[in-house]
Every structure is written in C-alpha cells, then in structure tokens.
LUMKOLMI-640957 format. One record per residue (C-alpha): residue number from 1; x, y, z. Coordinates in nm, 4 decimals, padded with zeros to 6 digits. Example, Ala and Ser with C-alpha at 12.3 -4.5 7.8 and 13.67 -1.06 7.14 Angstrom:
% LUMKOLMI-640957
SITE nr u v w
SITE 1 01.2300 -00.4500 00.7800 $
SITE 2 01.3670 -00.1060 00.7140 $
END
This chain:
% LUMKOLMI-640957
SITE nr u v w
SITE 1 08.2071 03.0302 09.5719 $
SITE 2 08.2287 02.8233 09.8029 $
SITE 3 08.2144 02.8000 10.2151 $
SITE 4 08.4241 02.5985 10.4015 $
SITE 5 08.4367 02.7097 10.8159 $
SITE 6 08.6710 02.4974 10.9529 $
SITE 7 08.7231 02.6524 11.3044 $
SITE 8 09.0061 02.6796 11.5216 $
SITE 9 09.2835 02.5409 11.3309 $
SITE 10 09.6896 02.5794 11.3668 $
SITE 11 09.8107 02.8318 11.1235 $
SITE 12 10.0641 02.6523 10.9033 $
SITE 13 09.8319 02.3387 10.8722 $
SITE 14 09.6151 02.6241 10.6771 $
SITE 15 09.8627 02.7732 10.4959 $
SITE 16 09.9784 02.4491 10.3392 $
SITE 17 09.6007 02.3969 10.2685 $
SITE 18 09.5615 02.6619 10.1024 $
SITE 19 09.8893 02.6337 09.9093 $
SITE 20 09.7278 02.2842 09.7312 $
SITE 21 09.4253 02.4377 09.6678 $
SITE 22 09.5816 02.7926 09.5104 $
SITE 23 09.7420 02.5312 09.2767 $
SITE 24 09.3182 02.3105 09.2156 $
SITE 25 09.1828 02.6872 09.1024 $
SITE 26 09.4586 02.7435 08.9192 $
SITE 27 09.3792 02.4240 08.7222 $
SITE 28 09.0177 02.5207 08.6950 $
SITE 29 08.9206 02.1775 08.9208 $
SITE 30 08.7549 02.3814 09.1692 $
SITE 31 08.5733 02.6679 09.2069 $
SITE 32 08.6344 02.9643 09.4333 $
SITE 33 08.6267 02.8999 09.8178 $
SITE 34 08.6535 03.1105 10.0596 $
SITE 35 08.7789 02.9712 10.3741 $
SITE 36 08.6428 03.0774 10.7210 $
SITE 37 08.8785 02.9777 11.0098 $
SITE 38 09.0383 03.0885 11.3595 $
SITE 39 09.4118 03.0084 11.4838 $
SITE 40 09.5869 02.9530 11.8259 $
SITE 41 09.7785 03.2872 11.8712 $
SITE 42 10.0783 03.3407 11.6288 $
SITE 43 10.1736 03.6790 11.5106 $
SITE 44 10.2419 03.6049 11.1128 $
SITE 45 10.5624 03.8318 10.9800 $
SITE 46 10.5572 03.9557 10.6325 $
SITE 47 10.8515 04.0711 10.3842 $
SITE 48 10.7973 04.4521 10.4643 $
SITE 49 10.7798 04.4209 10.8512 $
SITE 50 11.1439 04.1310 10.8011 $
SITE 51 11.2831 04.4305 10.5739 $
SITE 52 11.2455 04.6629 10.7874 $
SITE 53 11.3538 04.4582 11.0589 $
SITE 54 11.0548 04.5149 11.2990 $
SITE 55 11.1101 04.3548 11.5974 $
SITE 56 10.7889 04.1452 11.8291 $
SITE 57 10.7655 04.1808 12.1530 $
SITE 58 10.8521 03.9030 12.3905 $
SITE 59 10.6002 03.5929 12.4243 $
SITE 60 10.4581 03.6000 12.0865 $
SITE 61 10.4630 03.2457 11.8818 $
SITE 62 10.5574 03.3909 11.5434 $
SITE 63 10.6104 03.2720 11.1886 $
SITE 64 10.7248 03.4441 10.8174 $
SITE 65 10.4989 03.3865 10.5046 $
SITE 66 10.4864 03.5668 10.2152 $
SITE 67 10.1778 03.7661 10.1991 $
SITE 68 10.1636 04.1806 10.0857 $
SITE 69 10.1820 04.3612 10.4675 $
SITE 70 10.4032 04.3806 10.8065 $
SITE 71 10.2833 04.1894 11.1548 $
SITE 72 09.9302 03.9993 11.1851 $
SITE 73 09.8198 03.9268 11.4719 $
SITE 74 09.6067 03.6107 11.5404 $
SITE 75 09.4511 03.4482 11.7943 $
SITE 76 09.0864 03.3517 11.9934 $
SITE 77 08.8358 03.6735 11.9471 $
SITE 78 08.9284 03.6817 11.5229 $
SITE 79 08.7279 03.5698 11.2205 $
SITE 80 09.0064 03.4746 10.9454 $
SITE 81 08.9246 03.5134 10.5806 $
SITE 82 09.1158 03.3365 10.3212 $
SITE 83 08.9866 03.3515 10.0023 $
SITE 84 09.0819 03.1473 09.7241 $
SITE 85 08.9770 03.3446 09.3711 $
SITE 86 09.0583 03.3811 09.0377 $
SITE 87 09.0671 03.7640 08.9805 $
SITE 88 08.9904 03.7833 08.6005 $
SITE 89 08.7394 04.0189 08.5780 $
SITE 90 08.5991 04.4142 08.4986 $
SITE 91 08.7235 04.6283 08.8205 $
SITE 92 08.9920 04.3458 08.9141 $
SITE 93 09.2786 04.4985 08.6822 $
SITE 94 09.5321 04.5219 08.9478 $
SITE 95 09.5745 04.4674 09.3664 $
SITE 96 09.5060 04.7841 09.3963 $
SITE 97 09.1291 04.7257 09.2927 $
SITE 98 09.1320 04.3771 09.4818 $
SITE 99 09.2101 04.4754 09.8745 $
SITE 100 08.9222 04.8278 09.7719 $
SITE 101 08.7122 04.5452 09.6836 $
SITE 102 08.8093 04.3057 10.0270 $
SITE 103 08.7645 04.6697 10.2146 $
SITE 104 08.4761 04.7359 10.0486 $
SITE 105 08.3082 04.3628 10.0850 $
SITE 106 08.4164 04.4106 10.4762 $
SITE 107 08.2085 04.7696 10.5409 $
SITE 108 07.9657 04.5937 10.4109 $
SITE 109 07.9453 04.3460 10.6409 $
SITE 110 08.0084 04.5589 10.9338 $
SITE 111 07.7552 04.8060 10.8092 $
SITE 112 07.5319 04.4446 10.8298 $
SITE 113 07.5833 04.4493 11.1665 $
SITE 114 07.4738 04.7627 11.2675 $
SITE 115 07.8895 04.9176 11.2902 $
SITE 116 08.0301 05.1594 11.0322 $
SITE 117 08.4087 05.1266 10.8907 $
SITE 118 08.5668 05.2728 10.7084 $
SITE 119 08.9091 05.2875 10.4690 $
SITE 120 09.1754 05.5389 10.6598 $
SITE 121 09.4743 05.6826 10.4733 $
SITE 122 09.7756 05.5173 10.7633 $
SITE 123 09.7469 05.1748 10.6106 $
SITE 124 09.5398 04.9418 10.4101 $
SITE 125 09.2082 04.7771 10.5542 $
SITE 126 08.8917 04.8652 10.7562 $
SITE 127 08.8791 05.1290 11.0643 $
SITE 128 08.6018 05.1458 11.2834 $
SITE 129 08.6419 05.5521 11.4584 $
SITE 130 09.0249 05.6187 11.4953 $
SITE 131 09.1284 05.2189 11.5137 $
SITE 132 09.1615 04.9265 11.3102 $
SITE 133 09.0440 04.6672 11.3428 $
SITE 134 09.0817 04.5311 11.0364 $
SITE 135 09.3696 04.3938 10.7790 $
SITE 136 09.4170 04.2746 10.4661 $
SITE 137 09.7500 04.0795 10.3311 $
SITE 138 09.7289 03.8444 09.9760 $
SITE 139 09.9742 03.6679 09.7374 $
SITE 140 09.8895 03.5949 09.3873 $
SITE 141 10.0163 03.3546 09.1586 $
SITE 142 09.8128 03.3490 08.7873 $
SITE 143 09.5793 03.5935 08.9164 $
SITE 144 09.4954 03.3557 09.1975 $
SITE 145 09.4670 03.5110 09.5416 $
SITE 146 09.5756 03.2799 09.8837 $
SITE 147 09.6143 03.4561 10.2315 $
SITE 148 09.3602 03.6619 10.3064 $
SITE 149 09.1981 03.9251 10.5670 $
SITE 150 09.0868 03.9665 10.9486 $
SITE 151 08.8249 04.1301 11.1283 $
SITE 152 08.9047 04.1387 11.5358 $
SITE 153 08.5607 04.1066 11.7148 $
SITE 154 08.6379 04.0218 12.0424 $
SITE 155 08.9964 03.9022 12.1257 $
SITE 156 09.2635 03.8878 12.4558 $
SITE 157 09.2703 04.2476 12.6398 $
SITE 158 09.6511 04.3682 12.5282 $
SITE 159 09.7981 04.0624 12.2746 $
SITE 160 09.6837 04.2211 11.9685 $
SITE 161 09.7395 04.5923 12.0608 $
SITE 162 10.0574 04.5638 12.1629 $
SITE 163 10.1826 04.4552 11.8297 $
SITE 164 10.2683 04.7295 11.6125 $
SITE 165 10.1802 04.7242 11.2053 $
SITE 166 10.4257 04.9300 10.9304 $
SITE 167 10.3723 05.2496 11.0092 $
SITE 168 10.1419 05.2405 11.3122 $
SITE 169 10.2011 05.2911 11.6403 $
SITE 170 10.1135 05.0158 11.9168 $
SITE 171 09.7343 05.0340 11.9983 $
SITE 172 09.6536 05.1708 11.7178 $
SITE 173 09.4448 04.7942 11.5866 $
SITE 174 09.1831 04.6320 11.8195 $
SITE 175 08.9037 04.4965 11.8285 $
SITE 176 08.5158 04.5555 11.8163 $
SITE 177 08.4238 04.4475 12.1582 $
SITE 178 08.6844 04.7516 12.2853 $
SITE 179 08.5233 04.9976 12.0683 $
SITE 180 08.1981 04.8671 12.2824 $
SITE 181 08.0340 04.6833 11.9798 $
SITE 182 07.9333 04.3121 12.1021 $
SITE 183 07.9271 04.1041 11.7597 $
SITE 184 07.9203 03.6948 11.8072 $
SITE 185 08.2003 03.4647 11.5242 $
SITE 186 07.9268 03.3256 11.3929 $
SITE 187 07.7232 03.6761 11.3224 $
SITE 188 08.0382 03.7516 11.1053 $
SITE 189 08.0789 03.4571 10.9142 $
SITE 190 07.7605 03.5519 10.8609 $
SITE 191 07.7185 03.9053 10.7277 $
SITE 192 08.0699 03.7885 10.5497 $
SITE 193 07.8210 03.4966 10.3695 $
SITE 194 07.5542 03.7858 10.2932 $
SITE 195 07.7336 04.0891 10.1597 $
SITE 196 07.9740 03.8499 09.9186 $
SITE 197 07.8093 04.0225 09.6366 $
SITE 198 08.0209 04.2990 09.7944 $
SITE 199 08.2606 04.1729 09.5568 $
SITE 200 08.1344 03.9782 09.2710 $
SITE 201 08.0618 03.6621 09.3573 $
SITE 202 07.8310 03.4618 09.4805 $
SITE 203 07.7906 03.1589 09.7557 $
SITE 204 07.6746 02.7933 09.6654 $
SITE 205 07.8076 02.5976 09.8849 $
SITE 206 07.8730 02.6268 10.2379 $
SITE 207 08.0533 02.2996 10.4206 $
SITE 208 08.1041 02.3449 10.8412 $
SITE 209 08.3541 02.0916 10.9792 $
SITE 210 08.4498 02.2916 11.2509 $
SITE 211 08.4253 01.9578 11.4924 $
SITE 212 08.6813 01.7851 11.2164 $
SITE 213 08.8707 02.0734 11.0664 $
SITE 214 08.9012 01.8528 10.7770 $
SITE 215 08.9113 02.0123 10.4245 $
SITE 216 08.6285 01.8064 10.2433 $
SITE 217 08.8606 01.8726 09.9261 $
END
C-alpha cells in the first residue's frame, strides 16, 4: 500500500480524485492507496440521513455523498483517511467484515497512542468511553472502496458536538481532546501507518505533499 498525505484540501476536490483512483485501482494500474487529508468545515450527508430527513443546524456548509451512513462532520482537528483498497482477501467477504477490520485498525492505532478505544452496539465506528470519536462510511465498486473514516482529535468546541448522527443524539460524538487525550495529527498519521497490518496490508511508499495538496498520480 502507498500513502498520500495531502494536508488541507476541499472535500469536493478529494471526492473527484477518489473516484479517479478507484477506477485506476480496479484496472490494476495502481496499488492499494491510503489518502490522509483534512477538509475545511463541511457536513456530508449520506443516503440514510437524506431518507430519514435529518436536519443540519443552521450555519453549516453541507454536501451530499454516496457512502454509507448518515451525517459526518469534517473540519479542523480531524484526521480523515480514505482507503482506496481492493478487498478480496480472506476475512473480507462482506461489508460488515471490512468495517470490523477498519474498526480494529483504528482501535490498534489508538492503543499505540495509549488510548483505549472500543466498539459500541449503538453505531459502527470507534468509541472512547461513552463518546464516539471515529466514524466510518464506505462506498464500493468491484469490491474496491472509496470514502473512509474520520478520527476526531482536536475539533473546534461545539461544532462537531451539535451534529446528530443517525440514531445518536447531539453531544455523543466528540474529539479526543475533549476527553482529556492530547494528541497531534502527525501522531495519529504515524499510528495508523504503524498498525496497518491490522487490515493485512503493509506500507511501501509514503508521499507527503501537504505543501502543494496535489495528487502525485
């Protein structure tokens, strides 16, 4: 797997690039690719949230997306990982198992940072104590994933907490700093890279293009 570290890039730009890279991965022209990025503030609205008519509070920019799940806040203080991966290996037989693998990966990365993460029956993702700090939402074509997951580590006070997910009240989703865990973005990047074996992959190339925000492939 290769890693692309992109810095801060608009959501729409990365969505277009994800589609392009997914097609290249399906064609076998690129290897599995992990995008690490941050977006300016935006709330993405998945099909479930649109179907249930969930209303976003005033003062938030929003965009519809085609990944699974409901509402997801993106913005400063959040690590976003988009895995463009072909899931064809043992233990990857259906979407539920793939999401479980990703949850385990996030939990392993948090453990690497001295933080205890866990699963919760209320919703997929990763929780610390009684609060959700990581959300997962994927879209597949030919068993190659697009979209991915978020880890909230130091989000602006109140912005993320105002958003209600599908079946979750506001204030349930928060960030690590609000729970007393002070970690930096680079530490989370390093922990995800160090524990990528949790999903049966290994890193052989890291491209750090944070200054330009330009995809090298």
